[in-house]
Structure formats: structure tokens, C-alpha cells
BALOBA-1460 file (C-alpha; in Angstrom, 3 decimals):
// residues 170
<rec num="1" residu="x" x="0.000" y="0.000" z="0.000"/>
<rec num="2" residu="x" x="1.426" y="3.374" z="-0.995"/>
<rec num="3" residu="x" x="1.613" y="6.287" z="1.448"/>
<rec num="4" residu="x" x="-1.239" y="8.147" z="-0.272"/>
<rec num="5" residu="x" x="-3.507" y="5.134" z="0.221"/>
<rec num="6" residu="x" x="-2.703" y="4.638" z="3.915"/>
<rec num="7" residu="x" x="-4.557" y="7.724" z="5.218"/>
<rec num="8" residu="x" x="-8.001" y="6.867" z="3.731"/>
<rec num="9" residu="x" x="-7.503" y="3.227" z="4.753"/>
<rec num="10" residu="x" x="-6.848" y="4.286" z="8.374"/>
<rec num="11" residu="x" x="-9.871" y="6.605" z="8.310"/>
<rec num="12" residu="x" x="-12.089" y="3.726" z="7.130"/>
<rec num="13" residu="x" x="-10.771" y="1.563" z="9.975"/>
<rec num="14" residu="x" x="-11.373" y="4.370" z="12.488"/>
<rec num="15" residu="x" x="-14.949" y="4.935" z="11.354"/>
<rec num="16" residu="x" x="-15.601" y="1.180" z="11.626"/>
<rec num="17" residu="x" x="-14.615" y="1.117" z="15.309"/>
<rec num="18" residu="x" x="-17.410" y="1.505" z="17.850"/>
<rec num="19" residu="x" x="-17.139" y="4.932" z="19.472"/>
<rec num="20" residu="x" x="-16.878" y="5.486" z="23.187"/>
<rec num="21" residu="x" x="-17.220" y="8.872" z="24.857"/>
<rec num="22" residu="x" x="-14.561" y="7.746" z="27.340"/>
<rec num="23" residu="x" x="-11.866" y="7.189" z="24.683"/>
<rec num="24" residu="x" x="-10.107" y="10.304" z="23.381"/>
<rec num="25" residu="x" x="-10.042" y="10.804" z="19.611"/>
<rec num="26" residu="x" x="-6.239" y="10.605" z="19.665"/>
<rec num="27" residu="x" x="-6.425" y="7.091" z="21.107"/>
<rec num="28" residu="x" x="-9.079" y="6.015" z="18.581"/>
<rec num="29" residu="x" x="-6.860" y="7.359" z="15.791"/>
<rec num="30" residu="x" x="-3.909" y="5.350" z="17.133"/>
<rec num="31" residu="x" x="-6.021" y="2.180" z="17.288"/>
<rec num="32" residu="x" x="-7.200" y="2.757" z="13.703"/>
<rec num="33" residu="x" x="-3.653" y="3.378" z="12.476"/>
<rec num="34" residu="x" x="-2.697" y="-0.286" z="12.867"/>
<rec num="35" residu="x" x="-3.658" y="-3.223" z="10.658"/>
<rec num="36" residu="x" x="-4.691" y="-5.482" z="13.539"/>
<rec num="37" residu="x" x="-6.064" y="-8.190" z="11.241"/>
<rec num="38" residu="x" x="-2.711" y="-8.383" z="9.466"/>
<rec num="39" residu="x" x="-0.738" y="-9.011" z="12.671"/>
<rec num="40" residu="x" x="-0.460" y="-12.498" z="14.119"/>
<rec num="41" residu="x" x="-1.418" y="-12.445" z="17.785"/>
<rec num="42" residu="x" x="0.536" y="-14.200" z="20.490"/>
<rec num="43" residu="x" x="-2.408" y="-16.586" z="20.864"/>
<rec num="44" residu="x" x="-2.051" y="-17.692" z="17.225"/>
<rec num="45" residu="x" x="-5.067" y="-15.872" z="15.763"/>
<rec num="46" residu="x" x="-5.116" y="-12.523" z="14.022"/>
<rec num="47" residu="x" x="-4.660" y="-9.619" z="16.444"/>
<rec num="48" residu="x" x="-8.025" y="-8.157" z="15.373"/>
<rec num="49" residu="x" x="-9.565" y="-9.365" z="18.619"/>
<rec num="50" residu="x" x="-7.173" y="-7.088" z="20.547"/>
<rec num="51" residu="x" x="-8.988" y="-3.968" z="19.326"/>
<rec num="52" residu="x" x="-11.692" y="-4.517" z="21.942"/>
<rec num="53" residu="x" x="-9.078" y="-5.102" z="24.655"/>
<rec num="54" residu="x" x="-7.080" y="-1.950" z="23.892"/>
<rec num="55" residu="x" x="-10.284" y="0.101" z="23.616"/>
<rec num="56" residu="x" x="-11.410" y="-1.302" z="27.001"/>
<rec num="57" residu="x" x="-8.013" y="-0.337" z="28.406"/>
<rec num="58" residu="x" x="-8.422" y="3.153" z="26.948"/>
<rec num="59" residu="x" x="-11.794" y="3.393" z="28.698"/>
<rec num="60" residu="x" x="-9.962" y="2.809" z="31.981"/>
<rec num="61" residu="x" x="-10.718" y="-0.829" z="32.754"/>
<rec num="62" residu="x" x="-7.638" y="-2.077" z="34.692"/>
<rec num="63" residu="x" x="-8.359" y="-5.742" z="33.917"/>
<rec num="64" residu="x" x="-8.113" y="-4.990" z="30.177"/>
<rec num="65" residu="x" x="-4.429" y="-4.153" z="30.574"/>
<rec num="66" residu="x" x="-3.735" y="-7.485" z="32.268"/>
<rec num="67" residu="x" x="-5.723" y="-9.274" z="29.545"/>
<rec num="68" residu="x" x="-3.025" y="-8.306" z="27.030"/>
<rec num="69" residu="x" x="-0.707" y="-10.894" z="28.577"/>
<rec num="70" residu="x" x="-0.576" y="-13.943" z="26.332"/>
<rec num="71" residu="x" x="-1.377" y="-11.798" z="23.305"/>
<rec num="72" residu="x" x="1.141" y="-8.903" z="23.157"/>
<rec num="73" residu="x" x="3.605" y="-10.498" z="25.575"/>
<rec num="74" residu="x" x="4.007" y="-13.781" z="27.355"/>
<rec num="75" residu="x" x="6.476" y="-14.444" z="30.164"/>
<rec num="76" residu="x" x="9.654" y="-12.746" z="28.973"/>
<rec num="77" residu="x" x="8.901" y="-12.632" z="25.244"/>
<rec num="78" residu="x" x="7.094" y="-10.074" z="23.138"/>
<rec num="79" residu="x" x="4.627" y="-11.140" z="20.492"/>
<rec num="80" residu="x" x="4.071" y="-9.421" z="17.098"/>
<rec num="81" residu="x" x="1.208" y="-7.138" z="18.274"/>
<rec num="82" residu="x" x="3.391" y="-5.639" z="21.038"/>
<rec num="83" residu="x" x="4.500" y="-2.478" z="19.159"/>
<rec num="84" residu="x" x="0.926" y="-1.649" z="18.057"/>
<rec num="85" residu="x" x="-0.402" y="-2.306" z="21.567"/>
<rec num="86" residu="x" x="2.405" y="-0.206" z="23.031"/>
<rec num="87" residu="x" x="1.604" y="2.677" z="20.666"/>
<rec num="88" residu="x" x="-2.027" y="2.637" z="21.816"/>
<rec num="89" residu="x" x="-1.027" y="2.417" z="25.484"/>
<rec num="90" residu="x" x="1.230" y="5.427" z="25.074"/>
<rec num="91" residu="x" x="-1.645" y="7.336" z="23.432"/>
<rec num="92" residu="x" x="-3.725" y="6.453" z="26.509"/>
<rec num="93" residu="x" x="-0.871" y="7.611" z="28.784"/>
<rec num="94" residu="x" x="-0.598" y="10.889" z="26.846"/>
<rec num="95" residu="x" x="-4.329" y="11.435" z="27.400"/>
<rec num="96" residu="x" x="-3.611" y="11.336" z="31.173"/>
<rec num="97" residu="x" x="-5.969" y="8.723" z="32.631"/>
<rec num="98" residu="x" x="-7.487" y="10.255" z="35.770"/>
<rec num="99" residu="x" x="-7.998" y="7.105" z="37.862"/>
<rec num="100" residu="x" x="-5.014" y="5.789" z="39.806"/>
<rec num="101" residu="x" x="-6.090" y="2.156" z="39.203"/>
<rec num="102" residu="x" x="-6.012" y="2.765" z="35.447"/>
<rec num="103" residu="x" x="-2.601" y="4.449" z="35.601"/>
<rec num="104" residu="x" x="-1.251" y="1.623" z="37.750"/>
<rec num="105" residu="x" x="-2.477" y="-1.080" z="35.363"/>
<rec num="106" residu="x" x="-1.136" y="0.854" z="32.380"/>
<rec num="107" residu="x" x="2.280" y="1.325" z="33.991"/>
<rec num="108" residu="x" x="2.356" y="-2.355" z="35.009"/>
<rec num="109" residu="x" x="1.748" y="-3.319" z="31.371"/>
<rec num="110" residu="x" x="4.444" y="-0.968" z="30.059"/>
<rec num="111" residu="x" x="6.894" y="-2.342" z="32.618"/>
<rec num="112" residu="x" x="5.981" y="-5.914" z="31.649"/>
<rec num="113" residu="x" x="6.656" y="-5.060" z="27.995"/>
<rec num="114" residu="x" x="10.042" y="-3.580" z="28.898"/>
<rec num="115" residu="x" x="11.010" y="-6.558" z="31.092"/>
<rec num="116" residu="x" x="11.072" y="-8.905" z="28.125"/>
<rec num="117" residu="x" x="14.081" y="-10.284" z="26.274"/>
<rec num="118" residu="x" x="15.520" y="-7.827" z="23.744"/>
<rec num="119" residu="x" x="14.988" y="-9.509" z="20.377"/>
<rec num="120" residu="x" x="16.724" y="-6.874" z="18.238"/>
<rec num="121" residu="x" x="20.012" y="-7.322" z="16.477"/>
<rec num="122" residu="x" x="22.871" y="-4.910" z="15.985"/>
<rec num="123" residu="x" x="21.285" y="-3.304" z="12.920"/>
<rec num="124" residu="x" x="17.582" y="-3.254" z="13.687"/>
<rec num="125" residu="x" x="15.142" y="-2.693" z="16.477"/>
<rec num="126" residu="x" x="13.203" y="-5.832" z="17.213"/>
<rec num="127" residu="x" x="9.856" y="-5.823" z="18.972"/>
<rec num="128" residu="x" x="11.551" y="-4.788" z="22.225"/>
<rec num="129" residu="x" x="13.302" y="-1.815" z="20.632"/>
<rec num="130" residu="x" x="10.089" y="-0.659" z="18.978"/>
<rec num="131" residu="x" x="8.219" y="-0.841" z="22.281"/>
<rec num="132" residu="x" x="11.010" y="0.944" z="24.138"/>
<rec num="133" residu="x" x="10.929" y="3.745" z="21.540"/>
<rec num="134" residu="x" x="7.182" y="4.234" z="22.080"/>
<rec num="135" residu="x" x="7.578" y="4.123" z="25.870"/>
<rec num="136" residu="x" x="10.361" y="6.732" z="25.809"/>
<rec num="137" residu="x" x="7.794" y="9.253" z="24.532"/>
<rec num="138" residu="x" x="6.155" y="9.246" z="27.972"/>
<rec num="139" residu="x" x="9.218" y="9.882" z="30.120"/>
<rec num="140" residu="x" x="8.079" y="13.283" z="31.401"/>
<rec num="141" residu="x" x="4.761" y="11.795" z="32.529"/>
<rec num="142" residu="x" x="6.547" y="8.934" z="34.309"/>
<rec num="143" residu="x" x="8.674" y="11.451" z="36.201"/>
<rec num="144" residu="x" x="5.560" y="13.448" z="37.130"/>
<rec num="145" residu="x" x="3.879" y="10.277" z="38.406"/>
<rec num="146" residu="x" x="6.955" y="9.469" z="40.475"/>
<rec num="147" residu="x" x="6.956" y="12.924" z="42.068"/>
<rec num="148" residu="x" x="3.175" y="13.198" z="42.517"/>
<rec num="149" residu="x" x="2.568" y="10.054" z="44.566"/>
<rec num="150" residu="x" x="5.872" y="8.825" z="46.035"/>
<rec num="151" residu="x" x="5.718" y="5.359" z="47.540"/>
<rec num="152" residu="x" x="2.626" y="4.345" z="45.566"/>
<rec num="153" residu="x" x="2.312" y="1.473" z="43.116"/>
<rec num="154" residu="x" x="2.188" y="3.903" z="40.227"/>
<rec num="155" residu="x" x="5.409" y="5.559" z="41.418"/>
<rec num="156" residu="x" x="7.135" y="2.174" z="41.758"/>
<rec num="157" residu="x" x="6.154" y="1.173" z="38.218"/>
<rec num="158" residu="x" x="7.209" y="4.575" z="36.848"/>
<rec num="159" residu="x" x="10.542" y="4.231" z="38.632"/>
<rec num="160" residu="x" x="11.023" y="0.728" z="37.181"/>
<rec num="161" residu="x" x="10.299" y="1.991" z="33.663"/>
<rec num="162" residu="x" x="12.785" y="4.847" z="33.973"/>
<rec num="163" residu="x" x="15.384" y="2.502" z="35.428"/>
<rec num="164" residu="x" x="15.064" y="-0.044" z="32.618"/>
<rec num="165" residu="x" x="15.260" y="2.738" z="30.047"/>
<rec num="166" residu="x" x="18.445" y="3.938" z="31.789"/>
<rec num="167" residu="x" x="17.027" y="7.395" z="32.407"/>
<rec num="168" residu="x" x="17.305" y="9.613" z="35.486"/>
<rec num="169" residu="x" x="14.353" y="9.798" z="37.860"/>
<rec num="170" residu="x" x="14.194" y="13.594" z="37.652"/>
């Protein structure tokens, strides 16, 4: 597909997704940007069924984040949908979820993605490198979370993310 064809294709996918007043347009656009049906899920099916899970996560359902295990990551290995899932999670993070339980589940998921085996070589970024690149976009928010609620679960996850990325806490 050529670049000029990608934009209308993504818009068709976005308009086909059920709308939720709880999901920011930026997150819906990020979900629509990916060809979920064309990605093999960690469970062996197409990753199309993950659209509901990432939309549920974007709505703030903490269990939806944990449901990504076995699909985007499993134990210490990333699965092919991991970069697309990570991109959506970072769009959710950028939208600043208000509930602490949602932020905690989101940060747990990002940390789980980062705690996997790096599958990249010397000349390319594997799934791990792609996820790490998406996660790096939220560094300022992780630092704010760390400072806002020291000693909390969200602060511990934010600290773990910054540590794995090799970045200072402040």
C-alpha cells in the first residue's frame, strides 16, 4: 500500500470502530492506524480481537491491561502485536488517565513489555526496541507520576520503567 492510500484506509478503519465517549479521539486514531487483522497475535489468531481489549483499556478498565498478557507479551517474550499495543497504550498515557487504578495497570503493562528479552540485532530494532521507543515518549509523565505520589504502586512502576530505560528519575 502506498503512502497516499494509507490515510483513507486508516480513516475507514477508524470509522468502523465503535465509538466510546470515554476514549479520546487521539487514542481512537492510534487504534485505527494499525492493521490489527494483518498481525499475528501471540495466541495464534489474528490480532483483530485485541482492538476490543485496547479500547477497554483506553476506557480505563484495569483488567483490560492485564488481559493483554498472552497476546502482546508472554512471560519474557514479546509477540508481534506488542509495538501496536504499546503505541495505543502510550496514546492512553498521553491522554492522562485520571484514575489511579487505570494508571497503575497501564504502567504495570508498560513495565511488563520492557522486562522482556531484547529480540533486536545490531542493525535493527526488534519488537523490544520498537516498544522501548514508544515508551520513551512518555518519560516526562513517568517522572511526574513518580513525584506526585511517592511510595505508591504507580510511582514504583514509573521508577522501574525509567530505570530499565536507563534514564534519570528527575
